[in-house]
Structure formats: structure tokens, C-alpha cells
N, C-alpha and C positions, 0 to 999 in steps of 0.2 A: 402660751401653750397650754392647753387643756391637759389636766393630769389623767392618766388612765385607771386612776383609782376613783374617780368622780361617779356619778350615777349612771352615766352612759356606759360605762365599761365595768359592769358587775363581774369581772372574771373569775372570782372565786367566792362570791356573796350567795349563801344559800337562798334559793327561789321560795318566795312566798307565794307565787301566782304561776300559771302555765306560761311557757315561753310564749305562746300565741299572743298572750296578754301583754307581755313586757317588752317584747321586740317592736320597735316601730315599723310601721308599714310605709308613711310618709315623712318627708322631711319639714323643717320648718316651715316652707314655702307651700306645703301641700303637694310637692311632687314625689312619685313612687320611689321606693328605695329598692335595691336588688339586694339579695341575701345569699349566702353561701354557708357551708357546714364543712367541718373537717373532723376527722377521726383520729385519735392518738392511741392506737392500740395499747392496751394494758398499761396505759399510763397511771391509774390509779393503784396499781399493784407495785409501782417502782418506789425505790426509797424516798423519803421526804426530800432530801437534796436534789433528786432528779426531777421531781416534780416542780421544786421551786425554779430549777435552772429552766425547765421547760416553759412555766409561766413567764419569768423573765424574758426568755427569747420572743415569746408570743407579744409580750407588752412592748418590747422593743420593735418588733415589726411593726405593729399597729400605730405606735407613736410617730413612725415615718410617714404613714398614711392619714394621720389624725384628721385632718381637714376633708377627708373623704369618708372615714369610718365615722358612723353615726352610733352603732351599737355594737358591743361584744361581750359573749358570755362563755366562759369555759365551764362546763356541766363535768365535773371530775367523776361523779357516780357513773356518768355514761361515756366518758372518756371523749366528748364531743364538744368542738368549739363553733358557736354560732355567729356569724357577723354580718351586720347589715351595713351597706354601703350606699354612697351616692351611685347611680348607673352610669359609670364613666368606663367606656369601651376597654376590655383589657385589664381592668383594675383587679378583679377577683382573682384572677390566675397570677397576677403580678404579686399580690398579697400571699397566695397559697405557695407560690413557688419560694418566696422569701421565706415563708415559716418552713418549708420543707427542707430548705438550705440550712437552717439551723437545728431542726427537728427532724431527721431523716425519715423516721417511721410514720410521719403524720401523712394523711391521706385526704385529698379532696373529695369529698362523697357526694355533695349534691350542691347546686347553685340555681338560682331563679333569676 
């Protein structure tokens, strides 16, 4: 099992490059990936324990889908989660629904 703390999942790592340069567009076989973004309104303004609880919830959901999640990053400054996945029909909504069930304020903003 791959740990969500490895380089594919820089959930809380400060960014050194723009997301467009870090998030993969293709998988290991050169097939296009699908992406989606979620908004966590006012998360950065929450107490530290609430931010940590939210991060643990996100990591738990992504771990359940780790064979199809290729990249994930939570930008706390912008309150946005970006996720790159293998293009499996219905997967982005399944992941988003699972996150929303644990973090009710989370909103699916955009998906490609």
C-alpha cells in the first residue's frame, strides 16, 4: 500500500512550483488523467485540530481509492483540494461524495 505521505500526495507540502507543473496530466502508461477540485470554505481559519481532522478525513478517503488516485494536494492558503485520478467513470463523484460525507462543508468546484 502506498502511503499518502509520499511525493504523489503532497497534501500539506508548501508548493515550490505552480500546480500546472506539479500535477500530472498523464499516467505511467501515457494515458490522460482526469482532475477535479474541491473547496473547503474557511478551512484555513479553523482551529488547528479541525484542520488536522479534515486532513485526516481527506487522507482516509483518498487511501480508499489509492489505486486510482495519482496526485492530490490541499492548498490551505486557498482552501482547495486538487485531485488527479485515472479516468474511471463516476470515480470523481464517488470520491467527492465520500469526502463530503466526512467534511460536510466541502464543495465540488470543478472537474475535467
